[in-house]
LOBA-92181 format. One record per residue: x, y, z of N, C-alpha, C, O in turn. Coordinates in pm, whole numbers, plus 50000, padded with zeros to 5 digits. Layout:
% LOBA-92181
XYZXYZXYZXYZ...
% end
This chain:
% LOBA-92181
088322207083405088482210883236088112216383194086922213483211088172226983117087392238283024087102228682953087642217782935086012234482904084872228482822085012230982649084132237482593085902226582587086062222882469085252231982361084232226982314085722247382312084902256282196084692254582064085162262581983084152246582035084662245481868084912261281798084212271081824086282261181687086182274081643085642275681527085682266781442084972289181503084242289681396084762286581275085942284881245083542285881189084002278281036085542288180980086682284280956085102298080976086032307580872087542306380945088562310480888087532302181036089002297081116089682281781095090892279381096088662272881077089102264581002089322268180860090022259080815089102275880776089302276780650090342280680639090852275380540091172289080699092542299080701093652291080609094312294280510093572282380669094982274880679095102269880513096222269480461093682265680422093622261980322093852274880231094882276080165092802284780231092822300880193094022305180191094462309080083094772305480295096142312680346097042316380145097282326980087097192304980115097752308379950096832315779896097222326079842095952313879894094972327979789094862334279840094712343679761094762339379971094872351080030096112361080035096022373380042096932355980032098732358580041098892361479902099562371679884098452355179785098452357579636097742368779614098422377879568096262372079636095882386779644096642396779716097002407279662096862394179822097702406579875099152413579820099632424879824099522402679778100732407479700100542412979576101332421279530099112407279490098712410779375098462428479346098912436679265097482428979464097472441779542098392448779551098272459079486099472447579615100082455379655100972460479554101342472179551101412449379452102222453079351101162462179262101762472179223100112461979228099202470479147099022485879190098802495079112099152486979346098922497679374099842502979413099642513179479100912499579397103012503679428102862519679323102832530979372102782516379173103062527379131101732537879099101722547479023100652532579183099332545679195100472554979277101162564879252100232545679389100542555479478101702563179475101762574079533102792557379401104502566579418103942580779283104602591079274102652577979192101942587679095101422600279228101702612079249100772592779275099972600079375101092609479492100802620779530101872605079519103172608179625103322623879550102952635379573104322614679415104622628379293104432636879244105162644479182103002636979272102032644579213102452661479334102432672879287102732658679469102582666579550104062666079581104152667579703105762664079504106722666179530107012675479442106272681079361108802677679474109202682179400110192672579287110542662079341110662673879156111652665379117112632661379166113072649979157113142671479232114002669279313113682654979406114272644179391112832657279484112712648679586111952636479523111872626379592111402636479406111242617479347112432613579287112532602579231113642624379294114412615879240115712606679380116732599779374115062610779458115922611879609114722600679689115032591879769113642602979652112872599379770111402596379739110422602679778111442584279652110502582979523109102572879601107972570479558109732569279715108882558579787108292568679962107432564880042108852577179967108522586980110107232590880112106592585480021106552598780184105162603580206105922619080168106942622680227105492624480100105642635380090105322646680240104252647880299106402652280264106172661480410106632671480363107432669580273106342686080401104492684580362104662685680215105662688280149103392682780176103152679880026103382693379951102772703179995103982694479871103742706179755103202705079669103512697079581102112713279664101022714079554100722726979441099682731579395102332730779418102592738579279101982734779189101142741179126102482719379167102792716879051100952714079022100442715478910100092709579160098482708779088098082719779078097272720978987098432734979171097822741779072098522745378981097692750178904099512746478932099662752878802099042745278703098832752078602098662733178693098042726278607096212724778601095532721378504095672729078758094482736978732094042750578644093282754278554095062755178735094982766978673095212769278503095282781078469095272763978446095792760678259094472755978223093972745778270093852764578127092662765578046093062750977955092022744877930093782746977924093872738277807093522722577882093322712277818093512723477992093532708578118092162710378099091382701478067091772726278126090012722278159089252720178045088032718678046090102719877927090042717477753089372708977705088232707077663091032700577730091042686277738089792675777809089242665677764089672681777912088952670577995087002674877992086032668278030087102688677929085572685677839085192676977715084222669677693086582681277623086502671977544086382655677561085692649277482086852651377631087572641777692085722636377782085342624777796085112646677818083512638777862082772637977736082002628477725082862646977632082132650177550081982627377464081162618277460083602630677415083572614377368083262605277450082692595077413083642607877596082592595477648081722592077658081442580777620080792600677716079242603177701079012595577540078902583577514078982606577453078392602777307079002589677246078602587377132080042578977308080412566077262079752559977388079512548477350079402560777493078792551977565077232554577492076992547077397076282563677525075172567377505074882557577325073892550477306075832559477236075932551477105075712533877096074952525077057077182536977176077272520777232076132511877307076162499577308075372517877354075222508077422073572511277381072842502177421072992520277324071372521777218071762509777088070972500977056073152511577023073212505176919073552486476955073292476676884074232487077094074362474677116073272467477146072972456577098072672473977229071022469577274069932465077154069222455477181069762471477024069062472876964069502458176865069002446876869070182461476813070832446876801071062432476800071122423476716071202434276958071822422677042069902415377062069682403277071068832425677064067342424377084066762417176960065712410676955067862420276838067252413176675067602400276732066872390476746068952401776767069602386876707069252376776821069432364676812068802382576917068262377677012066732368677021066452357177054065982380176975064322374076976063642372976861062472369276855064342376276765063592377776620064342365876522065512362176525063272361276437063782353176337063522361176185062622368276142065032354976118064792363975973066342353075915067072345275977066312357375774067132347475703068272354975726068422367075740069262342975727070932348475725070852358675841071272370075826070212353475974070422353376140072012350776169072852358976207072162337776142073512332076201074722336076092075852334576139074652340475965075082346375905076272361975941077482364075937075272368375970074892380476009075262383876163075582395076205075142369876253075552373676426076822367676390077632369476481077262362276306078952357076318079712368676247080772370676306079522377376136080032389876154080322400276226081132408976193079802399876308079682406476445081402398776540082422403176594080652382776503082092377676608083392377176555084342374576628083532379776407084322381976357084882394476416086042392876456084392406576434085002417876470086172412576609087172418576649085722402076648086382404276825087892399876801088782401176885088092394176664089322390776585090312402676564091532401276572089702413976539090602422476470090582435776537089952445276490091402436476664091502446576767091742461576694092062461676575091652469676742091602483376686093062487176651093262493076546094442483176758095772485576724095502477276595096172482576506094892467576549094952459976417094792473176255095422476676155093292476376342092152480376198092782492276199092872497576088093222497776286093152513776308093882517876145093252527876110094662515176061095052521675948094012521575826093612531675768093602506975797092412506475730090812516975803089792517575735090872521575892090052529775951089892545275908088912551575868091612549975939091982561475910092092559275696092352569675635091932550075636092022556675493090332554675502089842564975454089512547575536088122549675543087772569975621087132577875550088142573175720087762585075731089122592575671089712599075757089732592975534089892600375447089682594675329090632597775258088852587475267087632587775188086422592975224085692598775144086052590675377084762602475414084832617275366084002623875303086432621475427086282633075391086432637275273086212649275255086832628975160087002636174988085562638074907085252645674816084902629074969083242630874926082332638875038081102638175038083242648175155082092659475206081892655075332080912660375385082522646475406081752641975537082752644875614083762637775612082662654375686084232653975748084162645375898083272646575982085432635875907085602631776005087212633176039087602625676127087822638676001089212632176038089462652276119088852662176079090262651976204090082662676342088752666676385088422678476390087992657176415086462660176447086662653976587087612646576610085672657576685085692648576809084182638876782083932631176874083512638776702082602628276653082862616976551082202606976524083982621576506085092613076416085842604376499086172593876445086272606376646087102598176754085592589276816085622577076798084562594076873083332588276925082662579876808081842571476844082912581076688082142574376596083152557776559082442548776515084562554676575085102547976568085262538376689085442526176695085072552576826084942538276952083472529976942083212518576981082492541176867081502532476911081322516476822080782506376866081952518076691082232506676612083262495376667083172483276645084262501876745084432488976831084272483076907084692472276947083342492676945082422483477080081402477677047080602477277140081072473176960079942466576929079992452676938079172446177003080942447776873081002429476894080852422077047079912416677105082162424477079082012422177214080512428177327080232422877434080032435777288079042440877361077602438277299076562442577350077662431377193076382421777128076232412977166075162406977175077862407977221077522394077253077312389477391076902378577432077752402077466077342403277631075522400277629075012389977673074632413277559073802415277576072802402577547071782398377601073672398377421072222388877329072072376377427071152368777399072842373077537072872362777627071432370577725070372366077769072012382077728070722386477847069272385577829068342381777899069472392877654067962389077619067742378977616066952376077705068092368377537068172355677517067392350177659066352343577654067922353277760067512345977876066032351577937065542347878044065532359577859064062360277896063342353477833063422350177715062212349777953061132335077904060472340677749060332352277711060222330477691059782335677541057872335777603057032343977568057772330077651055882332577750055892347177732055112352777655057172356177834056662372377842056572376677679055712385077649057242372477597056922377077477055832375777438055192383677369055462364677485053722359277374053052365177464052312373777417053032364477536052062373377623051862392177606050932399577636052822394077562052972414077550052602411677404051902421377375052692404177301052652401977168050282400977164049412406477097050302390877276048492390177267047932405577317046972411977275048992409077432048482421777439048522438177392048332448877450048872433877250049062441877153050442449077139050482461177117051142444577148052742452777215053422449277034053562437876991053672459576970054702459776910056212452976893056572450677008057252448676800058582449476858059222460076940059782459077049059052469976870059932482876975059062482277081059732482177185057552481777110057072478777248057602469677359057462471177481058122461777307057952447077393059512453177405059852454377522060312456477327061792457677372062092469677431063142471677492061102478877412061732492377489060992494177659061212502277749059892480477646059002487477771059382477477894059422479078016059642466677809059692450877885061452447777880062102443377975061872450477777063082439877770063952446877852064412441377952064302460977816065432472777868065012469478018065892464578089063862471378070063862471978258064672462078295065632462878371064132449978221064752434678278065972430278228066312418478238066902441978157067882442778178069252448478174070362445578130068412461878268068982470978274070232467178332071112474778293070782455578434071952456978504073102452778422074282454978447072502445478305073402444378238074002458578054074972460077981072742463878072073332480477981074012485278111074752493978066074242484878254074602492278334076492487878296077242494978230076772477278349077332471278287078442472578157079672472478157077372473878039078322475477904078702491177953079872494977959077522499877988077732513877999079322517278060080152525578021079362506378181080652513878251081932506778198083072508278244081562498778092082932494878056083442504577904084542508077861082062506477859082332512977739083092532377793084092536977738082732535877845082892543177920084132546677980084542558377979085052532778061086322536978066087062532677968088272535277971086552526077868087532522477738087432536477692088562541177697086692544277655086752554277594087292564977620087532573177532087662567677788088362578277908089392575277844090172583977806089602559577814091142554877881091922553277689093032549177654091022557477624091352552077468092402564377413091942575677432093532563977358094442568477340094832570177178095642578777144094432564677116094992556076983093982565076881094382574776817092612560076880091742570576819091982583176815091712588976710092422588776899091992605976920093482608076862093642619876833094762598976833095872603876809096222602676684097202607876630094972591776611094642594076476094172599976397094532604076286093012600976474091772612776439092162630476386092072636776280092792634376576092892649276552094352652776550095382646476575094072664776511095062672676483095442685576545096572689876564094182691576574094352698776625094442700976799093562695476866095362708076858095262702877006094292709977076094092708277196093622718476999091902726977049090762712677108089802714877183091232694577039090302690977020090772677877095090182667077101092132681677160092122666877256092062662677322091702670277411092152654477351091522644077481092832646077560093912650577523092382640877689092932635477814094002629877770095042636377760093932618377740095012603077696095932609177614097132609577641095272615777481096382624177443097392635877458098612637077447096122645877493097452661077596098432651477700099492656577735098152639177745098632638477885100142629677766101252631077817100142623677662101022618477605101892627177539103052624077512101052644877497101722654677433102762663377608103902667877619101692661977702102672672577755103782665177864104452671577945103812650877848104772643777880105812648377821106632655577878105902642477630106852646577584107422663577580108572666677549106422672877618107172686377597108022687977778108942695477811107412679777847108162680277987108332672178052107882670678166109102664477985109412652778005110412646278130110482634978178111192660378159112492659678266111762663578403112192659378511110812670578395110292674478515109052666178526107992669878475109182655078592108582642078652107282647078772106162642078780107752656378841106892665178947105772666678847104852658478856105722674978760105092681278690103892671078607102662670478598105162663578553104242654578489103552642078564102762635478497103822637878714103082628478724101932638378815101192632778895101842653078795100682655378872099522657578766098372658978809099812657978603098932657378523098282644778475097252641578415099652637478542098632622778487097752618278619096592614078612098592619978751097292617178837096072628278842095082625578910096132639378777094762648178778093712643378637092482642378628094522641678566093772630878425093132620078512091912619578525094162609578586093452593578626092242596678744091332588778769092382606578795091412604978930089482605078890088562600678959089442610678781087872607378751088102592278709087622586978808088562580678620088342572278602088382562778714087702552478710089112565578813089422563578937088122556479013087822544779037087432571179042086302574279085085012566179012084442556279059084812570478932084342562678835084242546478824083252542178765084902539678860085042522978865084792519578995084302509579046085442535579062084862525579214083482527679278082982522579379082972537679181081352535679169080212525779070079022522979052081492523479029080502516778911081352497178888080962488778807082472495678984082332485779001081002474879045080612465278978080602478679144079482470479151078282464879077077702454379103077872476778942077382471278847077732469478787076822469478703079432464678692079852457878658080192444378661080302437178562080402440278812080082427378853078412418978812078012410178735077862427878914076202424078897075972419678753075552408978708076332430078699075502428878544076112420178439075492415278344077722418278473078492408178367077822390778472077682380878400077512389078612077552370578615076052372178670075772360978714074862381278691073802378878721072792378178567073132382478456071892373478593070772368178450069792378478468069712385778566069122378578376068642388078335066872389178408066202399178435066512371878423065462374578509065942361478630066182350478581066032362678752065602353078866064612345678866063512350778847064722332678885063862326678904062972317178786061992310678821
% end
């Protein structure tokens, strides 16, 4: 008789993990089916989309892609989206890191009260608060501060609604830094800003990257704020331009699919590159050991 060979550990765990793997496979398929249909539809004609929506385009029709890429308004919307995204990310990460440092490492009267004010902000999503925000922007217009129909009016509102959650995330990482390190830095002559800039920020770099990635994705995909703030089509971002384009060319599904696909590609590419930073930054501690 042959010698019995013990199967590998992963083989023994297959039966108990099979339901989990099955669920994950089904969920992945359900998530990717709309994306695949969208990408296939962008290189089909409208007739092919109605008759064979799930088939692989053979041959692909690149006319819709070429038509959109040759339109100056698409590139203008792409530029506006990039400006808003970069400004919102830099502003949100900068403000959140400074405020989180103050709440995590400094003692002052009313600290808990002010921190609770930021946490209350989580109870009011932008969908609920957009009308009061619009009234505030209109009042700022009346005192000579232009906010309506400006890109900086868009990213300032986005920054404001990114503060509460990200301050709570970063505060946990700043708090995890040992107090002995802060004491040693102060003994060596560091000021509060020196300790924040030279020591704390490098230590929490993974969490800053994760927060920055989350803000970038949220800003890029934001439709509500540009819809309320912007009036001129020269300032439209890609989500707002996609909505307007779909309303104008709603019968031409292939052309709309091509526009949506081109608008989504930067987000998809960015997420695949930033996914590791997001996961590691939100799960790893500020200092190990």
